[in-house]
N, C-alpha and C positions, 0 to 999 in steps of 0.2 A: 105860323109866321107868314108874313105877306109874300105875295108872289114876286115882288121886286127883289133884286139882288141887294143885299145889305153888306157893307164892308164889315169885316171882323174887327170888333173893338180891340185895341191894343193895351189899354191900361184901365185901372179901376174907374177913373173918371168917365172914359168912353163907355165902359161896360155899364156904369151907373146910369148914364144918359139913355142908353139903349133899354135898360131894364125899366126905367121910369116911363118910357114910351110904351113898352109892352104892358105894364101895369095899367097905365091910362087907357090903353086899348081894351083890356078886360073889364075895367070899371066903366067904360064908355064916358070918360071924362077927359078934358084937356090935361096934358102932362103939366102944364103951367100951374094947375090947381093942386098938384101933389108935391109933397116935400120928400126929399130923399132921406131925411133923418126921422121921419114919422113912421112908427110901426105900421106895417101893412094891415094888421088886424083892425086898426082904427078906421081904415077905409072900407072895411067889410069885405075884403078880398076872400072869396069863397074857396074852399079846399080844391074844388075841381079846377079853379083857375091856377092854383099853386101847382097842380100837376101839369097843366098846360104850359105854364111858365117854365117849368123844368124841361119840358119837351122843347120849347123854344131855345133854351140855353144849350141843350144838347145839340140841337140842329146848328146853331150858330158857332158855338165854341168847341164842339166835339168832345165834351165831357159829360158824363152821366152825373146828375145831381138829384138826390132824394128830396122829395117835397118837404121833409122835416127841416131841411136847411132853410127854406123860406120862412118857416114858422119859428125856428130856434134863433136865427140871426135877426129876423124881424124887419130891418130897414133896408132900403135900396142901397144905401152907402155901405152897410155892413155886408150885404150879399155880394156887392160888386168887389169889395176888397177881398172877400173869400175866394171868389171866382178868379180874380186876377192872380192870386197866389197859387192856384192849382197847377200842378205839373201836368204836362201832356195836353193842355188845351190848344186848340187851333189858333194859329197866329197869322 
């Protein structure tokens, strides 16, 4: 995660926006070029980045997420909805 303080997203939309920024960072592409309903596998997101993304999620939201969630749910919107519904996440 960046060294700047990031506000904790409060709902699925905010989580999705944050996730899209993180995915764009790992792909070295502008977030505006990515779609939140496009499967991440279409962008060629490598498994090591899925692990890193899960670490980012844990750091920001305070919940542990297995990388399989990223591959099984596939889209930023889907992952964001899943994360927003998790009990015990940091708010």
